[in-house]
C-alpha positions as a Markdown table, in Angstrom:
| # | Residue | x | y | z |
|---|---|---|---|---|
| 1 | Met | -2.9 | 7.7 | 27.5 |
| 2 | Arg | -5.2 | 10.2 | 26.1 |
| 3 | Pro | -4.3 | 12.2 | 22.8 |
| 4 | Asn | -4.1 | 15.4 | 25.1 |
| 5 | Asn | -0.9 | 14.4 | 26.4 |
| 6 | Leu | 1.0 | 14.2 | 23.2 |
| 7 | Gln | 4.3 | 14.3 | 22.3 |
| 8 | Ala | 6.5 | 14.5 | 19.4 |
| 9 | Lys | 10.0 | 12.3 | 21.1 |
| 10 | Gln | 6.9 | 9.3 | 22.0 |
| 11 | Phe | 6.9 | 9.0 | 17.9 |
| 12 | Ala | 10.6 | 8.4 | 18.1 |
| 13 | Gly | 9.7 | 4.4 | 15.6 |
| 14 | Tyr | 8.3 | 5.7 | 13.2 |
| 15 | Pro | 9.7 | 5.7 | 10.2 |
| 16 | Pro | 11.1 | 9.5 | 9.0 |
| 17 | Gln | 8.6 | 11.0 | 7.1 |
| 18 | Ala | 5.8 | 9.4 | 9.2 |
| 19 | Arg | 7.9 | 10.7 | 12.4 |
| 20 | Lys | 7.5 | 14.6 | 10.2 |
| 21 | Val | 3.5 | 14.7 | 9.4 |
| 22 | Val | 2.7 | 13.8 | 12.8 |
| 23 | Glu | 5.2 | 16.6 | 13.7 |
| 24 | Ser | 4.1 | 18.9 | 12.0 |
| 25 | His | 0.3 | 18.2 | 12.6 |
| 26 | Leu | 0.4 | 17.3 | 16.8 |
| 27 | Ala | -1.7 | 20.5 | 18.0 |
| 28 | Ala | -4.3 | 19.2 | 15.7 |
| 29 | Leu | -4.1 | 15.0 | 16.9 |
| 30 | Arg | -4.0 | 16.6 | 20.5 |
| 31 | Glu | -7.7 | 18.3 | 20.1 |
| 32 | Leu | -9.0 | 14.7 | 18.0 |
| 33 | Pro | -10.7 | 12.2 | 20.6 |
| 34 | Leu | -9.8 | 8.4 | 20.9 |
| 35 | Ser | -11.7 | 6.7 | 19.2 |
| 36 | Phe | -10.3 | 8.5 | 16.5 |
| 37 | Val | -7.2 | 9.2 | 16.5 |
| 38 | Pro | -5.4 | 5.2 | 16.0 |
| 39 | Ser | -7.5 | 5.4 | 12.4 |
| 40 | Leu | -5.5 | 8.1 | 11.7 |
| 41 | Leu | -2.2 | 7.1 | 13.2 |
| 42 | Arg | -2.7 | 3.8 | 11.5 |
| 43 | Glu | -2.6 | 5.3 | 7.4 |
| 44 | Ile | 0.4 | 8.2 | 9.0 |
| 45 | Ile | 2.9 | 5.6 | 10.7 |
| 46 | Asp | 2.9 | 3.2 | 6.9 |
| 47 | Tyr | 3.6 | 6.8 | 5.2 |
| 48 | Asp | 7.1 | 6.1 | 3.8 |
| 49 | Tyr | 5.9 | 3.2 | 2.4 |
| 50 | Lys | 2.5 | 4.9 | 0.5 |
| 51 | Phe | 1.6 | 5.7 | -2.7 |
| 52 | Pro | 1.6 | 9.5 | -4.0 |
| 53 | Ala | -2.4 | 9.2 | -3.9 |
| 54 | Glu | -2.5 | 8.0 | -0.7 |
| 55 | Arg | 0.1 | 10.4 | 1.2 |
| 56 | Leu | -1.8 | 13.0 | -1.4 |
| 57 | Ala | -4.8 | 11.9 | 0.9 |
| 58 | Ile | -3.6 | 12.2 | 3.8 |
| 59 | Asp | -1.8 | 15.3 | 4.0 |
| 60 | Ser | -5.3 | 17.2 | 2.4 |
| 61 | Glu | -7.4 | 15.3 | 5.1 |
| 62 | Leu | -4.5 | 16.5 | 8.5 |
| 63 | Ala | -4.2 | 19.9 | 6.8 |
| 64 | Asn | -8.2 | 20.4 | 6.9 |
| 65 | Val | -8.2 | 18.7 | 10.5 |
| 66 | Ser | -5.2 | 21.8 | 11.5 |
| 67 | Ser | -7.3 | 24.4 | 9.4 |
| 68 | Leu | -9.8 | 24.7 | 11.9 |
| 69 | Ser | -10.1 | 25.5 | 15.5 |
| 70 | Pro | -10.1 | 23.3 | 18.5 |
| 71 | Ala | -14.1 | 24.6 | 19.1 |
| 72 | Glu | -14.0 | 23.3 | 15.7 |
| 73 | Ile | -13.1 | 20.3 | 15.6 |
| 74 | Lys | -14.7 | 19.4 | 19.1 |
| 75 | Ala | -18.1 | 20.0 | 17.2 |
| 76 | Arg | -16.3 | 17.4 | 14.3 |
| 77 | Phe | -15.6 | 15.2 | 16.0 |
| 78 | Arg | -18.5 | 14.8 | 19.0 |
| 79 | Pro | -20.1 | 11.8 | 17.6 |
| 80 | Phe | -17.0 | 10.0 | 18.3 |
| 81 | Ala | -16.3 | 12.2 | 21.2 |
| 82 | Glu | -19.2 | 10.5 | 22.7 |
| 83 | Ile | -17.8 | 6.2 | 22.2 |
| 84 | Ser | -16.9 | 5.0 | 25.0 |
| 85 | Leu | -13.5 | 2.9 | 25.3 |
| 86 | Ser | -12.0 | 0.8 | 27.9 |
| 87 | Leu | -9.4 | 1.1 | 30.3 |
| 88 | Glu | -7.9 | -1.3 | 28.8 |
| 89 | Leu | -7.7 | 0.3 | 25.4 |
| 90 | Glu | -6.9 | 3.9 | 27.0 |
| 91 | Gln | -3.8 | 2.2 | 28.6 |
| 92 | Ser | -2.6 | 0.3 | 25.8 |
| 93 | Asp | 0.1 | 1.0 | 23.3 |
| 94 | Trp | -2.4 | 2.6 | 20.5 |
| 95 | Ile | 0.6 | 5.1 | 19.7 |
| 96 | Asn | 3.2 | 2.2 | 17.8 |
| 97 | His | 0.5 | -0.2 | 17.4 |
| 98 | Pro | -2.5 | 2.1 | 15.9 |
| 99 | Ala | -3.8 | -1.2 | 13.6 |
| 100 | Gln | -3.8 | -3.2 | 17.2 |
| 101 | Phe | -6.3 | -0.8 | 18.6 |
| 102 | Val | -8.1 | -0.4 | 16.0 |
| 103 | Glu | -8.7 | -4.3 | 15.9 |
| 104 | Gln | -8.6 | -4.1 | 19.6 |
| 105 | Gln | -11.5 | -0.8 | 19.6 |
| 106 | Ser | -13.9 | -3.0 | 16.9 |
| 107 | Ala | -14.1 | -6.4 | 19.5 |
| 108 | Tyr | -15.5 | -4.0 | 21.8 |
| 109 | Leu | -17.7 | -1.8 | 20.5 |
| 110 | Trp | -19.0 | -4.9 | 19.2 |
| 111 | Thr | -19.8 | -6.4 | 22.6 |
| 112 | Thr | -20.9 | -2.7 | 23.8 |
| 113 | His | -23.3 | -2.0 | 21.2 |
| 114 | Gln | -21.9 | 0.9 | 20.0 |
| 115 | Leu | -20.3 | -0.4 | 16.9 |
| 116 | Asp | -23.1 | 1.1 | 14.7 |
| 117 | Ala | -22.2 | 4.7 | 16.4 |
| 118 | Phe | -19.2 | 4.5 | 15.5 |
| 119 | Arg | -20.1 | 3.4 | 11.3 |
| 120 | Ile | -22.6 | 6.1 | 11.8 |
| 121 | Ala | -19.8 | 8.4 | 12.4 |
| 122 | Ala | -17.6 | 7.2 | 10.3 |
| 123 | Thr | -19.3 | 7.7 | 7.2 |
| 124 | Glu | -20.5 | 11.0 | 7.8 |
| 125 | Tyr | -16.8 | 12.2 | 8.0 |
| 126 | Gly | -16.3 | 10.2 | 5.1 |
| 127 | Ala | -18.4 | 11.9 | 3.3 |
| 128 | Arg | -17.7 | 16.0 | 4.7 |
| 129 | Leu | -14.7 | 15.0 | 4.0 |
| 130 | Gln | -15.5 | 14.2 | 0.2 |
| 131 | Val | -16.7 | 17.4 | -0.2 |
| 132 | Leu | -14.3 | 19.5 | 1.8 |
| 133 | Val | -11.5 | 17.6 | 0.0 |
| 134 | Pro | -12.0 | 17.2 | -2.9 |
| 135 | Pro | -9.5 | 14.9 | -5.6 |
| 136 | Gly | -8.0 | 17.0 | -7.8 |
| 137 | Pro | -7.7 | 16.7 | -11.8 |
| 138 | Ile | -6.3 | 14.2 | -13.7 |
| 139 | Pro | -3.4 | 14.3 | -16.9 |
| 140 | Ile | -5.4 | 11.3 | -18.9 |
| 141 | His | -8.6 | 10.1 | -17.9 |
| 142 | Arg | -8.4 | 5.9 | -17.0 |
| 143 | Leu | -7.7 | 2.7 | -18.8 |
| 144 | Gly | -8.7 | -0.6 | -17.4 |
| 145 | Ile | -7.7 | -3.8 | -19.5 |
| 146 | Ala | -8.5 | -7.2 | -18.5 |
| 147 | Val | -7.6 | -10.0 | -20.6 |
| 148 | Ile | -8.8 | -13.5 | -19.2 |
| 149 | Gly | -8.8 | -17.1 | -20.7 |
| 150 | Gln | -5.4 | -17.5 | -20.9 |
| 151 | Gly | -4.1 | -21.2 | -22.0 |
| 152 | Met | -8.2 | -22.1 | -23.3 |
| 153 | Ala | -8.5 | -23.7 | -26.6 |
| 154 | Ser | -12.5 | -23.7 | -27.0 |
| 155 | Phe | -15.5 | -22.3 | -24.3 |
| 156 | Asp | -19.1 | -22.9 | -24.9 |
| 157 | Gly | -20.6 | -20.2 | -22.5 |
| 158 | Lys | -21.5 | -16.2 | -23.1 |
| 159 | Leu | -18.8 | -14.3 | -21.8 |
| 160 | Phe | -18.5 | -10.6 | -20.2 |
| 161 | Arg | -22.4 | -11.4 | -19.3 |
| 162 | His | -22.0 | -7.9 | -16.6 |
| 163 | Leu | -19.9 | -5.7 | -18.8 |
| 164 | Arg | -22.2 | -6.2 | -22.3 |
| 165 | Glu | -24.7 | -3.7 | -20.9 |
| 166 | His | -22.6 | -1.3 | -20.7 |
| 167 | Gly | -21.1 | -1.3 | -23.8 |
| 168 | Thr | -20.1 | -2.7 | -26.4 |
| 169 | Tyr | -19.2 | -6.6 | -27.4 |
| 170 | Phe | -17.3 | -7.9 | -30.7 |
| 171 | Asp | -17.0 | -11.2 | -31.9 |
| 172 | His | -14.5 | -10.7 | -34.9 |
| 173 | Val | -11.9 | -9.4 | -33.3 |
| 174 | Lys | -8.0 | -10.6 | -34.1 |
| 175 | Pro | -6.2 | -11.4 | -31.4 |
| 176 | Asp | -2.8 | -11.9 | -33.7 |
| 177 | Asp | -0.4 | -11.2 | -31.4 |
| 178 | Gly | -3.0 | -9.4 | -29.0 |
| 179 | Phe | -1.4 | -9.5 | -25.6 |
| 180 | Arg | 1.7 | -7.6 | -26.9 |
| 181 | Leu | -0.3 | -4.2 | -29.0 |
| 182 | Leu | -1.7 | -3.8 | -25.6 |
| 183 | Leu | 1.7 | -3.6 | -23.8 |
| 184 | Asp | 2.9 | -1.7 | -26.4 |
| 185 | Ala | -0.4 | 0.3 | -25.9 |
| 186 | Val | -0.3 | 1.0 | -22.2 |
| 187 | Thr | 3.5 | 1.1 | -22.5 |
| 188 | Glu | 3.3 | 4.3 | -24.8 |
| 189 | Arg | 0.9 | 6.1 | -22.3 |
| 190 | Ala | 3.3 | 5.6 | -19.7 |
| 191 | Lys | 5.8 | 7.5 | -21.7 |
| 192 | Ala | 3.2 | 9.9 | -22.6 |
| 193 | His | 2.6 | 10.7 | -18.8 |
| 194 | Ser | 5.0 | 9.5 | -17.2 |
| 195 | Ile | 4.3 | 9.6 | -13.5 |
| 196 | Pro | 4.9 | 7.7 | -10.5 |
| 197 | Tyr | 3.0 | 4.5 | -9.6 |
| 198 | Ala | 0.5 | 6.2 | -12.6 |
| 199 | His | 0.4 | 3.1 | -14.5 |
| 200 | Trp | 0.7 | -0.5 | -13.9 |
| 201 | Tyr | 0.5 | -4.3 | -15.3 |
| 202 | Ile | -0.7 | -7.1 | -13.1 |
| 203 | Asp | -0.3 | -10.5 | -14.1 |
| 204 | Gly | -1.6 | -13.4 | -12.4 |
| 205 | Gly | 1.1 | -16.0 | -14.3 |
| 206 | Glu | 4.4 | -15.5 | -15.7 |
| 207 | Gly | 4.8 | -11.7 | -16.7 |
| 208 | Val | 6.5 | -10.5 | -19.4 |
| 209 | Ala | 9.5 | -8.4 | -20.4 |
| 210 | Ser | 7.7 | -5.0 | -20.3 |
| 211 | Ser | 8.8 | -1.7 | -19.7 |
| 212 | Pro | 10.2 | -0.2 | -15.9 |
| 213 | Leu | 7.9 | 2.9 | -16.8 |
| 214 | Leu | 5.4 | 0.5 | -15.8 |
| 215 | Thr | 4.5 | -1.1 | -12.6 |
| 216 | Ser | 5.1 | -4.6 | -11.9 |
| 217 | Val | 3.5 | -7.0 | -10.0 |
| 218 | Ser | 3.0 | -10.8 | -11.2 |
| 219 | Tyr | 2.7 | -14.2 | -9.3 |
| 220 | Lys | 5.3 | -16.3 | -10.4 |
| 221 | Glu | 8.1 | -14.0 | -10.1 |
| 222 | Leu | 7.1 | -13.8 | -6.2 |
| 223 | Glu | 6.3 | -17.5 | -6.3 |
| 224 | Pro | 9.4 | -17.6 | -3.8 |
| 225 | Val | 8.1 | -15.1 | -1.5 |
| 226 | Arg | 5.0 | -16.8 | -1.5 |
| 227 | Arg | 6.1 | -19.9 | -0.6 |
| 228 | Thr | 7.7 | -18.7 | 2.4 |
| 229 | Leu | 5.1 | -17.8 | 3.7 |
| 230 | Leu | 2.6 | -19.8 | 3.2 |
| 231 | Lys | 5.7 | -22.2 | 5.1 |
| 232 | Leu | 5.2 | -19.4 | 7.8 |
| 233 | Met | 1.7 | -20.2 | 8.2 |
| 234 | Gln | 1.2 | -23.6 | 8.8 |
| 235 | Ala | 3.9 | -23.5 | 11.2 |
| 236 | Asp | 1.3 | -21.1 | 12.7 |
| 237 | Ile | -1.4 | -23.0 | 13.0 |
| 238 | Asp | 0.2 | -26.1 | 14.3 |
| 239 | Arg | 1.1 | -24.1 | 17.2 |
| 240 | Pro | -1.5 | -25.1 | 20.0 |
| 241 | Gly | -3.6 | -21.6 | 20.9 |
| 242 | Met | -3.0 | -19.9 | 17.0 |
| 243 | Gly | -6.5 | -18.5 | 16.1 |
| 244 | Pro | -7.6 | -16.9 | 12.9 |
| 245 | Glu | -7.0 | -13.2 | 15.4 |
| 246 | Glu | -3.8 | -14.4 | 15.8 |
| 247 | Leu | -2.3 | -15.8 | 12.2 |
| 248 | Arg | -4.0 | -12.0 | 10.8 |
| 249 | Thr | -1.9 | -10.3 | 13.8 |
| 250 | His | 1.2 | -11.8 | 13.3 |
| 251 | Met | 0.7 | -11.6 | 9.4 |
| 252 | Ala | 0.4 | -7.7 | 9.2 |
| 253 | Arg | 3.3 | -7.9 | 11.5 |
| 254 | Leu | 6.1 | -8.9 | 8.8 |
| 255 | Thr | 8.5 | -7.1 | 6.9 |
| 256 | Pro | 9.4 | -7.6 | 3.2 |
| 257 | Ala | 13.2 | -8.9 | 4.6 |
| 258 | Asp | 10.8 | -11.6 | 7.1 |
| 259 | Val | 9.9 | -13.6 | 3.8 |
| 260 | Gly | 13.0 | -12.6 | 1.9 |
| 261 | Met | 12.4 | -9.5 | -0.5 |
| 262 | Asp | 15.2 | -7.4 | -1.7 |
| 263 | Ala | 15.4 | -4.1 | 1.1 |
| 264 | Lys | 17.3 | -2.6 | -1.6 |
| 265 | Asn | 14.4 | -2.6 | -4.1 |
| 266 | Asp | 11.3 | -0.2 | -3.9 |
| 267 | Ser | 10.5 | 0.4 | -0.5 |
| 268 | Val | 6.8 | 1.4 | -1.3 |
| 269 | Leu | 6.6 | -1.4 | -4.0 |
| 270 | Glu | 8.6 | -4.1 | -2.5 |
| 271 | Arg | 5.5 | -3.4 | 0.9 |
| 272 | Phe | 2.9 | -4.0 | -1.5 |
| 273 | Arg | 4.0 | -6.9 | -3.1 |
| 274 | Leu | 4.4 | -8.3 | 0.6 |
| 275 | Lys | 0.7 | -7.2 | 1.7 |
| 276 | Leu | -0.8 | -8.2 | -1.9 |
| 277 | Phe | 0.0 | -11.8 | 0.4 |
| 278 | Thr | -0.4 | -11.3 | 4.3 |
| 279 | Glu | -4.4 | -8.5 | 3.6 |
| 280 | Gly | -5.5 | -10.7 | 0.4 |
| 281 | Ser | -7.9 | -14.0 | 1.6 |
| 282 | Gly | -6.5 | -16.9 | -0.8 |
| 283 | Thr | -3.8 | -14.9 | -2.8 |
| 284 | Gln | -1.1 | -17.3 | -1.2 |
| 285 | Ile | -2.7 | -20.2 | -3.3 |
| 286 | Phe | -5.8 | -19.4 | -6.4 |
| 287 | Ser | -3.0 | -17.5 | -9.4 |
| 288 | Thr | -6.8 | -15.7 | -10.1 |
| 289 | Thr | -7.5 | -14.4 | -6.7 |
| 290 | Phe | -4.0 | -13.0 | -6.3 |
| 291 | Ala | -4.6 | -10.6 | -9.5 |
| 292 | Gln | -8.2 | -9.6 | -9.2 |
| 293 | Trp | -6.8 | -8.8 | -4.9 |
| 294 | Ala | -4.2 | -6.9 | -6.6 |
| 295 | Thr | -6.7 | -4.9 | -9.7 |
| 296 | Arg | -8.5 | -3.9 | -6.2 |
| 297 | Glu | -5.6 | -2.8 | -4.0 |
| 298 | Val | -3.9 | -0.8 | -7.4 |
| 299 | Leu | -6.7 | 0.8 | -7.7 |
| 300 | Arg | -8.3 | 1.3 | -3.8 |
| 301 | Arg | -4.3 | 2.9 | -3.3 |
| 302 | Ala | -2.5 | 3.9 | -5.8 |
| 303 | Gln | -5.8 | 5.3 | -8.6 |
| 304 | Ala | -4.3 | 4.0 | -11.4 |
| 305 | Leu | -4.2 | 5.2 | -14.3 |
| 306 | Thr | -3.7 | 2.9 | -17.0 |
| 307 | Leu | -4.3 | -0.2 | -16.1 |
| 308 | Leu | -3.7 | -3.8 | -17.4 |
| 309 | Val | -4.1 | -7.1 | -15.7 |
| 310 | Arg | -3.8 | -10.7 | -17.4 |
| 311 | Tyr | -5.1 | -13.7 | -16.0 |
| 312 | Ala | -3.2 | -17.2 | -15.3 |
| 313 | Pro | -4.7 | -20.7 | -14.8 |
| 314 | Arg | -5.5 | -21.6 | -11.0 |
| 315 | Gln | -4.6 | -24.5 | -9.5 |
| 316 | Arg | -7.6 | -27.2 | -8.5 |
| 317 | Gln | -9.6 | -26.8 | -5.1 |
| 318 | Leu | -8.7 | -29.3 | -3.0 |
| 319 | Pro | -8.3 | -29.8 | 1.1 |
| 320 | Met | -6.8 | -26.8 | 3.0 |
| 321 | Asn | -4.0 | -28.5 | 4.3 |
| 322 | Glu | -3.3 | -29.9 | 0.3 |
| 323 | Leu | -3.2 | -26.4 | -0.4 |
| 324 | Leu | -0.9 | -24.3 | 2.8 |
| 325 | Ser | 1.7 | -27.0 | 1.7 |
| 326 | Gly | 3.1 | -25.5 | -1.1 |
| 327 | Thr | 4.1 | -28.4 | -2.5 |
| 328 | Leu | 1.0 | -29.1 | -5.5 |
| 329 | Asp | 1.7 | -30.7 | -8.8 |
| 330 | Pro | 1.6 | -27.4 | -11.6 |
| 331 | Ala | -0.4 | -29.2 | -13.7 |
| 332 | Ala | -3.8 | -29.7 | -11.8 |
| 333 | Leu | -5.1 | -26.5 | -13.5 |
| 334 | Asp | -8.3 | -25.8 | -13.9 |
| 335 | Leu | -8.2 | -23.5 | -16.8 |
| 336 | Glu | -11.9 | -23.4 | -17.3 |
| 337 | Gly | -12.7 | -22.9 | -13.7 |
| 338 | Ser | -10.1 | -20.1 | -14.6 |
| 339 | Leu | -11.9 | -18.4 | -16.8 |
| 340 | Val | -15.4 | -18.0 | -15.0 |
| 341 | Asp | -12.9 | -16.8 | -12.7 |
| 342 | Ala | -11.7 | -14.3 | -14.6 |
| 343 | Asp | -14.7 | -13.0 | -16.9 |
| 344 | Leu | -16.5 | -12.1 | -13.0 |
| 345 | Ala | -13.4 | -10.6 | -11.8 |
| 346 | Ala | -13.1 | -8.6 | -15.2 |
| 347 | Tyr | -16.4 | -7.0 | -14.1 |
| 348 | Tyr | -14.9 | -6.1 | -10.5 |
| 349 | His | -12.5 | -5.0 | -12.0 |
| 350 | Trp | -15.0 | -2.4 | -13.6 |
| 351 | Ile | -16.9 | -1.8 | -11.1 |
| 352 | Asn | -13.9 | -0.5 | -8.6 |
| 353 | Gln | -12.6 | 1.2 | -11.9 |
| 354 | Gln | -16.2 | 3.6 | -11.4 |
| 355 | Arg | -15.2 | 3.8 | -8.4 |
| 356 | Leu | -12.7 | 6.5 | -8.6 |
| 357 | Phe | -12.4 | 10.6 | -9.4 |
| 358 | Ala | -14.1 | 11.7 | -13.2 |
| 359 | Ser | -15.1 | 7.4 | -14.0 |
| 360 | Glu | -17.8 | 9.0 | -16.0 |
| 361 | Arg | -14.3 | 9.5 | -18.7 |
| 362 | Ser | -12.9 | 6.5 | -17.9 |
| 363 | Ser | -13.2 | 3.9 | -21.0 |
| 364 | Phe | -12.4 | -0.2 | -20.6 |
| 365 | Leu | -11.4 | -3.4 | -22.0 |
| 366 | Ala | -11.8 | -6.7 | -21.7 |
| 367 | Trp | -10.8 | -9.8 | -24.3 |
| 368 | Phe | -10.7 | -13.8 | -24.2 |
| 369 | Glu | -7.3 | -13.9 | -25.1 |
| 370 | Gly | -6.3 | -15.9 | -27.7 |
| 371 | His | -9.7 | -15.2 | -29.5 |
| 372 | Ser | -11.9 | -13.0 | -31.1 |
| 373 | Gln | -14.0 | -11.9 | -28.2 |
| 374 | Ala | -14.1 | -9.0 | -26.3 |
| 375 | Val | -15.7 | -5.9 | -25.0 |
| 376 | Ala | -15.0 | -2.3 | -24.5 |
| 377 | Ile | -16.5 | 0.4 | -22.4 |
| 378 | Ala | -16.0 | 4.3 | -23.4 |
| 379 | Pro | -18.4 | 7.1 | -22.8 |
| 380 | Phe | -19.3 | 7.4 | -26.7 |
| 381 | Leu | -19.1 | 3.6 | -27.4 |
| 382 | Pro | -23.3 | 2.1 | -27.6 |
| 383 | Lys | -24.2 | 0.0 | -24.1 |
| 384 | Gly | -25.8 | -3.3 | -24.7 |
| 385 | Ser | -24.7 | -3.3 | -28.2 |
| 386 | Lys | -22.9 | -5.7 | -30.6 |
| 387 | Ser | -20.2 | -5.0 | -33.2 |
| 388 | Ser | -19.3 | -7.9 | -36.3 |
| 389 | Gln | -17.0 | -5.0 | -37.6 |
| 390 | Ala | -13.3 | -6.6 | -37.5 |
| 391 | Ile | -10.7 | -4.8 | -36.1 |
| 392 | Asp | -7.0 | -6.1 | -34.0 |
| 393 | Leu | -7.3 | -5.2 | -30.3 |
| 394 | Gly | -4.3 | -2.0 | -31.3 |
| 395 | Lys | -7.0 | -0.2 | -33.7 |
| 396 | Leu | -9.5 | -0.9 | -30.8 |
| 397 | Leu | -7.5 | 0.1 | -27.5 |
| 398 | Ala | -7.2 | 3.4 | -29.9 |
| 399 | Leu | -10.8 | 3.7 | -30.3 |
| 400 | Ile | -11.9 | 3.3 | -26.6 |
| 401 | Val | -9.2 | 5.8 | -25.8 |
| 402 | Ser | -9.3 | 8.9 | -28.3 |
């Protein structure tokens, strides 16, 4: 079927808010080429479970497309219309399974040597959309905090080597009650600017009690979900004919109820927590990977204004069958390897924060937990410098967000 034949009744299987979004922009969707519209529907079908920033982006894009005349839509989407698709793709149920269509389309474009043309069209469309629909102002400058090295008594290597060139390295930070000072500070930011899903605390370990004003995710808290998912993965892997693509498709279709998550909880957050395991690679096994991927997704999807991430020790590398079994010795932790992982993850945290709107005014702090080393990045702090000033973490944080 082609998009010009779309009818509102065909979206009866969509969640309520997603269905309303489609119905409001059905006329514009009918004008779009088939090579493009399922990518848009892939986002719309999950509208009810998306963060406010994601919903705003979808609403803005659809409003922009709906403001165009049919002739203008034809001109803007001509590169997509020039992409040829197979009859099998046209006849697939791309309305109710847009994500599956997009995967199959990618494979088809690769085999027919059209992938480069599609990528160019998508890049140009995205760049133009950013100009036509720029992000709105944010109430406060973004703040990122990465706490690394939990459990490490000492480390002789050089930490924060990638971050130091972008900010000031402090080597006399007072570590006393350091994490609590940081957690209290981000809680105060959340109180002052109470916005849903804007202030986050991610913990790669057990996590500590935090204010409900912070959206919290912890590896330990989700252990039952993780173990259930590992059993499902192992069962799939043992099934004859099961390959990586089939496993990924099965994982993508899982719902929170399938892994024992409480349906009465926040449906948006529960879907996000589940996707951390079903879409991330290694998040089901390594706590540092979980924290790093969660950080990336919170910044990309929720566009957090405040993000505190605490890394915990991960297990050692073992054969894959043992890792997937979920029956590992909890004492087999790699403290030094975890620190090295988290050090690099802190750098990625800062990079991903810099990709967001108004990044030139954002601040960032990375601290070696329980020790005197930290690096702070802010617009007014000198880059590539060092300070031996004795300062506690609360005052250091206040310095970079003032």
